[in-house]
C-alpha positions in Angstrom: 13.7 56.3 19.7 10.7 53.4 20.2 9.2 51.3 23.2 9.6 47.4 21.6 7.3 44.0 23.7 10.4 40.9 24.6 8.5 38.6 24.7 9.2 36.1 26.7 6.7 35.0 29.5 8.7 37.5 32.1 8.6 40.4 29.4 8.8 44.2 29.8 9.5 46.9 27.6 12.9 48.6 25.9 13.9 51.2 24.7 16.2 50.8 20.9 17.4 52.8 18.8 14.2 53.5 16.7 16.7 51.6 13.3 14.2 49.0 11.2 15.5 46.4 12.2 14.6 47.4 15.9 11.5 47.0 14.8 11.0 44.2 12.7 12.9 41.8 15.5 11.0 39.4 18.1 11.8 37.3 20.7 8.1 35.5 21.3 8.8 32.3 21.3 4.6 29.9 20.6 4.8 26.7 22.3 2.3 24.9 20.7 2.2 21.8 22.3 -0.8 22.5 24.7 -3.4 20.8 22.6 -6.5 22.9 24.9 -4.4 26.6 23.1 -3.7 25.2 20.0 -5.9 22.6 18.8 -6.2 21.2 16.1 -8.4 22.0 13.2 -8.6 19.4 10.5 -7.7 16.6 11.5 -4.9 14.7 10.1 -3.4 17.8 9.4 0.2 17.5 12.7 0.8 13.6 11.5 0.4 14.6 7.5 3.4 17.2 8.6 5.5 14.8 11.1 5.3 13.1 8.0 6.4 16.3 5.5 8.6 17.7 8.9 12.5 17.5 7.6 13.7 16.6 11.2 11.4 13.4 11.0 13.0 12.0 7.7 15.4 9.2 7.9 18.5 8.6 5.5 16.2 6.5 3.0 15.7 7.9 -0.8 12.3 9.4 -1.0 9.5 7.7 -3.5 9.9 8.8 -6.5 14.4 8.1 -6.4 14.1 4.3 -6.2 13.6 4.2 -9.6 16.6 6.1 -10.9 19.4 4.6 -11.6 22.7 6.6 -11.5 23.3 8.5 -14.8 20.0 10.1 -14.0 20.7 11.2 -10.4 24.2 12.8 -11.7 22.1 14.0 -14.8 20.0 16.1 -11.9 22.7 16.3 -9.9 24.1 18.7 -13.1 21.1 20.7 -13.7 20.5 21.6 -9.8 24.4 23.1 -10.4 22.9 25.5 -13.2 22.1 28.7 -12.7 19.4 30.2 -14.3 20.6 31.2 -17.3 22.8 28.2 -17.7 19.6 25.9 -17.3 17.7 28.0 -19.6 19.6 27.4 -21.8 20.2 24.0 -21.9 16.1 23.8 -22.0 16.3 26.3 -25.1 18.9 23.1 -26.9 16.3 20.8 -25.6 13.8 22.6 -27.6 15.9 22.2 -30.5 16.3 19.0 -30.5 12.3 18.2 -30.0 11.5 20.4 -32.9 14.6 18.9 -35.5 13.0 15.3 -34.0 9.5 15.9 -35.0 11.2 17.3 -38.6 12.7 14.1 -39.2 9.9 11.9 -37.6 7.5 14.2 -40.6 9.8 14.0 -43.0 10.3 9.8 -42.6 6.5 9.5 -42.4 6.0 11.5 -45.8 9.0 9.0 -47.1 7.0 6.6 -45.8 3.4 7.5 -47.0 5.2 7.4 -50.6 6.8 4.2 -50.4 3.5 2.5 -48.6 5.5 1.7 -46.2 2.5 1.6 -43.8 -0.2 0.3 -46.0 -2.3 -2.4 -45.2 -1.7 -5.6 -47.4 -4.5 -6.7 -50.2 -6.7 -9.3 -49.9 -6.2 -11.6 -53.0 -9.3 -13.0 -54.3 
């Protein structure tokens, strides 16, 4: 058996059964409201954290979602619902499409070169 501190202000030691879960248990409450006990080490961090914490957020969408259309949001939700293996399969499919597109582009550029599509017109003298 191990003795464990309960962490309260009027704390006391108590006997635990000695299991791993008892050894990792902590009832300590840290009150960070006092600037004397917890001074801000880096100025501005508290304001930044207040902006980023979920409790301070409103129901407005994030800035990066402002330009997204409904189709884009649906696609993001679809990707978010995939398992890791399904997502990897989707990425492989996109890589294959990109590779095929590159081959098609190279073939069309070669064709354009032979047909002299991209040459500048010769000036008449």
